[in-house]
N, C-alpha and C positions, 0 to 999 in steps of 0.2 A: 648533550651531544649524542646523536644516534650513531651507533657503531654498525655500519652496514656489513652484511656477510660478504666475505671476499669474493665468492663466486658471482654474487649478484652485482657487486661493484664493478667487477671486470666486464661483465656482460653489458652493463649500462654505459660504461665508458666507451665500449665499442659501438653501442647503439646510438648514443648522442654525440660522441666526439668530445674532446677535452674541455673545450670552452663551455659547451652546453651542459656537460656533466658537472662541472664546477658550480654552475648556477642551480642545477637541479639539486645537488647535495646541500648547498646552502639553504635552499627553500625547505628542506626536510627539517631543518633546525629552527625554522621560523614559527611563529604562532599559527595554530590551526584555525582557518576561518570558521565562523559559526553561522549557519544559515537555517532559515525556516521556510516553510511554504504554507500559505494560508488556505483554509477551507472556504471557498467562495460562497458556500451556502450558509455559513455561520459567522464569518468575519470578513464581509465584503467591504473592505475599506483600503484606502491608501495609507500606508505607514510612512512616516518621515525617516525612512531608513534607505541605505544604499540598496538598489535593486539588483537581483540576479537577472542579467539582461536576457537570458535565454528561457526564463520561466515567468509567466505573467504574474503569478502569485508568490514568487520567490524573493526573499529579502536576506541581507547579511545583518547580523548583530555586531555591535562593537566589542562585546565581550560575552562569555557564556554565563547566563544566569542559572539559577536552580529551577529548571523547568518544572520539576515535580511540585514546586510551591505555587504554580500558577493554575488556578481553577479552569482557565480557558484551555490549557493544555489537556487537562483531564476531560474537558467537554468535547474534544475533537475539533476545536476551532483552528488549530494549526498543527503541523507535523514538523519535527526537527529533522531535517534532511540535508545531507551533504550536497553542496551546490552543483558539482560536476555532474552528479547523477541525475539532476534535473534536466539534462540534455535530452532525456527521453521525450520531453514535451515537443521538441522541435521535429524529431523523427516521426512522432505520431501525428503532428499537424500535417506533415507531408503526406502520410497515408490518407488522411481525411481529404486532402486535395485530390488525390487519385481515386478514392472510393468513398463517396458521400452517402452510401447506402447504410443499411442497418448492419452493424458489425458484430461478430462474435469473437471475443478475445480470450486468450489464455496467457496469464502470467505464471510461468512454469515454476519458478524458484522465488516465491513471493515474500516469505517472512523476512523481517518483521512487518512489512506492509508499505514501505515507502513508495515503491513504484505502483502498487495497486491503488493506493489512495490517490496518487498523482494521476494516473490514467482515469480513475473513477470521475475525477473533476472535470475531465476533458470529454467524457462520453455524452452522447445524445441519449434521450430518454429510452429509445428502443435498442440501444447497444447493450450487450451482456458481456460481463467479465467473469471468467473463471479464475479465481485466485488460488493457486496450488502451492502446498508446501509438503515435501516428501518426509521431512523429519518430524515425527509425531509430537515431540516435546516443544517444537516451535509453533505449532498450529494455534495454541491458545493466544499467544501474543499477537499473531496475525489476525485472529478473530476479534480480539479486543480493538486493535487499531482500525480495522475495517468497520466494526460496529459503531465506534465513536465517530468515524468519518461520516456515517449516516446514509449512504446511498443504497437503494434497494435492489438494484440490478446487478448484484454480485453473488456468485456461488463460490463457497470455499470448499476445497477439496484436499485430501491428504493421500496422495498417490505418487508412485514412481513414474518416471518418464516412459518406461516401457508400457505401463497401463494405458497410456494415451494412444499407443499404436492401434489398439483395438477400437477406438472410437470412430475411425473413418475421417474423411476430409471435412471436419466440422468448423474449423476456425479460419477467420479471415486474417487474424493477427496473432502472432505468438511472440511473447517477450521472453527471452532467455537471458536472464541475468545470472550467468553461469557460476557455480562454485569455482573459486580460483585460488591462486597462491597468495593473494592479498597483498601484493607489493604496494598498491596504491594506498594502503592503510598504514604504512610504516610510520608516518608522522604522528598519527592520532592513536595508534595502538601498539604499544611495546611488544605485546604478545605476537603480533604479526611478524615482527623482526625475528623473534626468538624461534618461531615455528618454521621459518622459511628454510628451504633446502632445495638444491637442484632436483633431487629425487621427488620431492613433493610437487614441485612445479610440473615435472614430467607426468606424474600421476594425474594431476589436474587436467593437463592437456588431453590425456587419454579418456578421462571421465567426460570431458566436455564433448569430445567427438562422439562418444556413445550417446550422450543426451541429445545432441543435435541430430544425429542419424535417426534416432527413434522418433523424435518429435515432428520431423518433417512429414511423417505419414498422415498426420491429422490436420495438416494445413491445406486449404483449398488451392487449386490452381489459380495463380494470380494473386494469392495471399502474400502477406509480408512477415518477415522475421526481424525483430529488433534484438540483435545479439549484443551483450555487453558483459564486461568484467570490471573489477577494480584492481587490475594488474597492468604491468607494462610488458609482460613477456609475449614476444611475437608468436610463440607456439600456442599460446592460449588465446590469442587475438587474431592477427592476420592469417595464421594457418587455418583457423576455424572458418573464417570467411572464405578462404580458398577452397576448403573442402566443400562448403555449401555451393560455391560456384560450379564445382565439378559435378554436383548433383542436380544442376538445372536451375540455379538461382542467379539473379543478376543484381549488382549493387544499384542502389537508388540514391541519388543525390538529394540532400536536404540542407537547410540553412542552420548553421550553429555558430554562435559567437562571431557574427559578421563574416562568416565564410560559407562557401558551398562545399560540402563534404559528402562522401558516401560512407566513410568510416573515419573516425577521429580518435587519437590518443590524447587525452588531457594529462598535462604534466603540471605539478604544483608551481614550477618556476614560470610557467606560461599563462596560467589561468588562476583565478581566485577560487581554488578548490583543490580536492585531492586527485590522486591518480585514478583515471577512469577511461575505459575504452568503449566505443559505441559504434555500431554499424547498422545499416538498414538494407535489407535485401528482399527481392521479390521472387516468388516461385513461378517459374515459366513452364514447368512440366508436371505431370502427374505420376503417380505410382500404380503399379499393376494391382496390387492386392487391396487397394483402398475401397471400402464400402462404407456408405453412410450408416452410422449406428441406428438401430431400429428403436422406435419408441415402445415402451413397455406398458404405457397406460395404467401404471400402478399408483400414480399420484392421484389422490382423491380431493377434489375441491370441496370445501365446506359449502353446502347449499344455502343454508340459512345463516348468512354472515352479517346481518344487520347490526347485531350487538357489537361486533368488532369493527365494522365500517365507521362507527362514530369516533373511533380513536385515531383515524387517519384522515387526511384531507383530500385524498384522491381515490376514485373507484379502483378496486384492486381484486385479484384473485386471493383467496385465502385457502391454505392447506394446513393440516396438522403434521408437523414434522418434529419428531422426538419430543412430544408433549409440549410443543410450543405452537400457538396459532401464528402462522407466518404470512405476511403480505408479500406478493410477488406479481410482476406483470406477466403478460402472456408469453412473451419471448423467453423469460427466465423459466417459466413453467415448461415450455417445450424443450428447452436445452437440458434441463434436469432429467426429463424423461429419456433423452437420448444417451445421457451419461451415466445414469445410475447403475446400469448393469456392469460397468467396467471400472468405475471409480468409487473411492470411499468419500462420500459427500458428507462434509462436516457441518455446513451451515448454508441456508438458502434465504435470500431476501432479507426482510426485517421482521424481527419478532414483534408481535403486537400484544398478545395475551398469552397467559399460561393455561394449560388444559385444566379445567376444573368442572365437575359435573354439576355444581350448584351455583358457583359464583363466577363473575366476570372479573378476572384479575389482570390488570395491565401488566405487561412485561417490564422489568427493570431496564431492558434495553430500548424500549420504545422512545424515551425522550431524546435519544441521540439521533434518531432517524429524521431526515428532513420531511418524511411523510407525517410525523407526528402532529396531530391536531391539538394544539395547546388550548383551544376553546373547550375541550372536553374536561379540563382540569381547572381548579383554582390555581392561581399563580402566586408564588412568593418569591421576591427578589432577595438574595442574600448579599450581605456585606462580606468583605474579605474574611474576617474572623469566623463568621458563620460558615462560609463556604469551605474553609480549611477544616473546621470542625466536622462538617458533613462528610467531606472526603475521608476522614478518619473514622467514619461510621458511628458518629455520635448523633443522638437525637438533638433536634433543634427546639429550644424553648419558644413556645408560641401559644398564645391564648386564642381559642376559637371554639364556638359552639357548633360549628359545622362538623360534618363527618365526611369520610371519603379520602380521595387521593389529591395530592397537591403536586404541581410541577415546580421544581425549584430551579431558579435561574440565577446566573451571575453575569451581570452586565448584558442582560437581555439574551443570553445564550443558555439553552437547557443544560442543566448540570445533573439532573436525575429526578427521581420520584421520592415522595414521602407520603405518609399517611397521618391524617389529622387525628390527634388523640387528646383532646381537651386542652391541656396545658403545654403540649409539645407536639412536635412532628416526628413521628417514628421514621427511622432512616431506612430507605429502600435502595440505597446505592449498592451495586453489585459487590458482594463481599470479596470476590477474588481480585477486584480492581482498587480496593481501599488503600489509602496511604499506609505505608509500612513503617514510617518514622514520624516523629513529631516535627512540625514546622514552626520555627521560632519567628516572632514578629519581625525581627531584622531580616528574615529571609523572604518575607512576603514579596511577591512579584506577580505582575500580569503584563502580558505582551501589549495590551492596549495602552499602557503607560508610555510606550515608545511611539505611539501613533499621533 
């Protein structure tokens, strides 16, 4: 039984009314729904599960399995995401209706990557997404999730919202999933209840206003902001929308859960999901000091890239970025040139190879990219036991007279690379992503079993 903070309870009773509040309180003591979203480039299939009706690739599970035991989860074939937050898809589809050109997007508060991977699945080939996280310690998990999702038109940055003020009006869409008091997480996270206070909620509201005020300077006139939180507090939600409207933004209606809304508060007694607020607004004015960020032309294309081109299935630009040979399209290249003077750029595009003066070494990130040309490798399909062992960084027993690299797959999805070594395949799965615990046979699970 959740013990709600008295101040929160009093506010919600006034916000909902006695009858609605009683249903709301009951819902917080019910089971938390479990939902996932498939990666359409890796697991493009219909599952025999209940659909999340506002997300094309979203599904509910009947119970929560041990996701870490599923090789397909490690391969980036799906993402475990709270269903309410998938409302982002409907807001973005409305934007696509109104602007079907090439889009530059910013996901400002992106870690651990749910919204960035979701948006990535909805982008066209020439759209570019900047996925930003201000907290340095959270960037590695963001990078892992985006790398495993496999889309090449993403730039990962580690910068504060104030740094984006200097970039000029570069973005067509900005997603602000703002840091908040976390009231919508009470059912699934006991710490959210314990950490809640009216003072913290007020501090969140002030921080949200600062973030939004700063970020509007890098949005193009006519561009869109998707503002969201996982809280119920009007000061963190409706008030921030009101502040944006005072700065020259207008609400835009979109379809969600069989309703037409400009903003919507999800409650767990009304929707199969957690507490979540979302709004869509369009910028109708410009700001005085905005200037487009200038290109620095310091990125150097690799001129003779034929050795790298063989590893991917599309023509691409190649640059050397932090000792990695990276594939990226022209739009990503141009945006990086405009951003790099103002932002800390953590990752660009997809890693293809590692820098080496004598050898061509395919990157351990390459198999996760949808650009990966599997014809460049020998393929070995792994059974569940082998896959779990591989994820634990063990060598795979294998007899072969061949030499070189092998692409390891589980149920047809790339899981990583190995290197042939006579009686075994040496393990090249990224060490920082390896399993941290033993998986027992009784815990084995794969999402495809449910399809």
